[in-house]
C-alpha positions in Angstrom: -34.2 -16.3 -4.6 -37.4 -13.8 -3.6 -36.6 -11.4 -6.3 -36.2 -14.4 -8.7 -39.9 -15.7 -7.6 -41.2 -11.9 -7.7 -39.7 -11.9 -11.3 -41.1 -15.0 -12.0 -44.5 -14.2 -10.9 -44.6 -10.8 -12.9 -44.0 -12.9 -15.9 -46.6 -15.3 -15.1 -49.1 -12.6 -14.9 -47.9 -10.5 -18.0 -48.8 -14.2 -19.6 -52.2 -14.6 -18.2 -52.7 -10.7 -19.2 -51.5 -11.4 -22.9 -54.0 -14.7 -22.8 -56.7 -12.7 -22.2 -56.1 -10.3 -24.6 -55.5 -12.9 -27.1 -58.6 -15.1 -26.2 -60.8 -11.8 -26.8 -59.5 -11.1 -29.9 -59.7 -14.6 -31.0 -63.4 -14.8 -29.6 -65.0 -11.7 -31.4 -67.4 -12.5 -33.9 -67.3 -12.3 -37.2 -69.7 -9.8 -37.8 -68.0 -7.6 -35.2 -66.1 -3.8 -36.5 -62.7 -5.0 -37.3 -61.6 -1.6 -36.2 -63.4 -1.6 -32.7 -61.5 -5.1 -32.4 -58.2 -4.0 -33.2 -58.5 -0.6 -31.1 -59.6 -2.4 -27.9 -56.9 -4.8 -28.2 -54.6 -1.8 -28.6 -56.0 0.2 -25.6 -55.8 -3.2 -23.4 -52.2 -3.7 -24.4 -51.3 -0.1 -23.2 -53.8 0.0 -20.4 -52.2 -3.3 -19.1 -48.6 -3.8 -20.4 -47.7 -0.2 -21.1 -47.0 -1.0 -24.7 -48.2 1.7 -27.4 -48.6 -0.9 -30.5 -48.4 1.8 -32.7 -45.3 3.1 -31.9 -43.5 -0.3 -30.9 -44.3 -2.1 -34.3 -42.0 0.7 -35.7 -39.1 -0.3 -33.7 -36.2 -1.6 -35.4 -36.2 -5.2 -35.4 -33.0 -6.0 -33.8 -34.0 -3.6 -30.8 -37.8 -4.9 -30.6 -36.9 -8.2 -28.2 -34.8 -5.8 -26.1 -37.9 -3.3 -25.9 -40.5 -6.1 -24.9 -38.0 -7.6 -22.5 -37.8 -4.5 -20.8 -41.8 -4.6 -20.4 -40.9 -7.9 -18.9 -42.3 -9.8 -21.7 -40.3 -12.6 -21.5 -40.2 -16.3 -21.5 -41.1 -18.7 -24.3 -44.8 -19.0 -24.0 -45.0 -15.3 -23.2 -43.2 -14.3 -26.3 -45.2 -17.1 -28.5 -48.1 -15.1 -27.0 -47.2 -12.0 -28.1 -46.5 -13.3 -31.5 -49.7 -14.8 -32.3 -51.4 -11.4 -30.9 -49.6 -9.8 -33.4 -50.0 -11.9 -36.2 -53.9 -12.1 -35.4 -54.0 -8.4 -35.5 -51.8 -8.7 -38.5 -54.6 -10.8 -40.3 -57.2 -8.5 -39.0 -55.6 -5.5 -40.7 -55.2 -7.3 -44.1 -58.6 -7.8 -43.8 -59.3 -4.0 -43.7 -57.2 -3.6 -46.6 -54.5 -2.0 -44.5 -51.4 -3.6 -46.1 -49.1 -1.3 -44.4 -50.3 -2.0 -41.0 -50.8 -5.8 -41.8 -47.0 -6.0 -42.7 -45.7 -3.5 -40.0 -47.7 -6.2 -37.2 -46.8 -9.5 -39.0 -42.8 -8.2 -39.9 -42.6 -8.2 -35.7 -44.6 -11.3 -35.3 -41.9 -12.9 -37.6 -39.0 -11.2 -35.5 -40.6 -13.1 -32.3 -40.8 -16.4 -33.8 -37.6 -16.4 -35.2 -36.0 -15.6 -31.9 -38.2 -18.4 -30.4 -37.2 -20.7 -32.9 -33.6 -19.8 -32.2 -33.4 -19.6 -28.6 -36.5 -21.5 -27.1 -35.7 -24.3 -25.1 -37.9 -26.2 -27.0 -38.5 -26.5 -30.9 -42.2 -25.9 -32.7 -42.6 -26.9 -36.0 -45.5 -24.7 -35.9 -43.2 -21.5 -35.5 -41.3 -22.9 -38.5 -44.5 -23.0 -40.5 -45.3 -19.5 -39.3 -42.2 -18.1 -40.5 -42.3 -19.2 -43.9 -45.5 -18.2 -44.5 -45.0 -14.7 -43.0 -42.1 -14.9 -45.2 -44.0 -15.8 -48.2 -46.5 -13.0 -47.1 -43.9 -10.4 -46.7 -41.7 -10.8 -49.6 -44.3 -11.4 -52.1 -47.8 -10.5 -51.2 -49.3 -14.5 -51.3 -52.2 -14.8 -48.8 -51.8 -16.5 -45.6 
């Protein structure tokens, strides 16, 4: 019981950290240097969660969920925050005309949304819409 409570506390703490990183990313002003915002987000992920984003997005899709689980990125809400973070970073990469970087990030966001759609305790239409939008972008390059 104590071990479970400790693990739950760790997962909740990671959720708070991800929420803070995501809030900072979403709260940046439009005149902020996009590259600085991305670098700051990558540094925060590495510092607080020991996730090197540039190498993490290159992990095979089938192994990505396991990789996050090893970092204690678990639970529906935490995985959703990570998916949203990857999606938002992908949008910023796209704004910088870094289509390859955007595709890497958005494909991992899609992996997480798909995992949630198939495994979460609740169902979200938002996830399904995002999966459809990401499929359109990743397959045909249509704008998001």
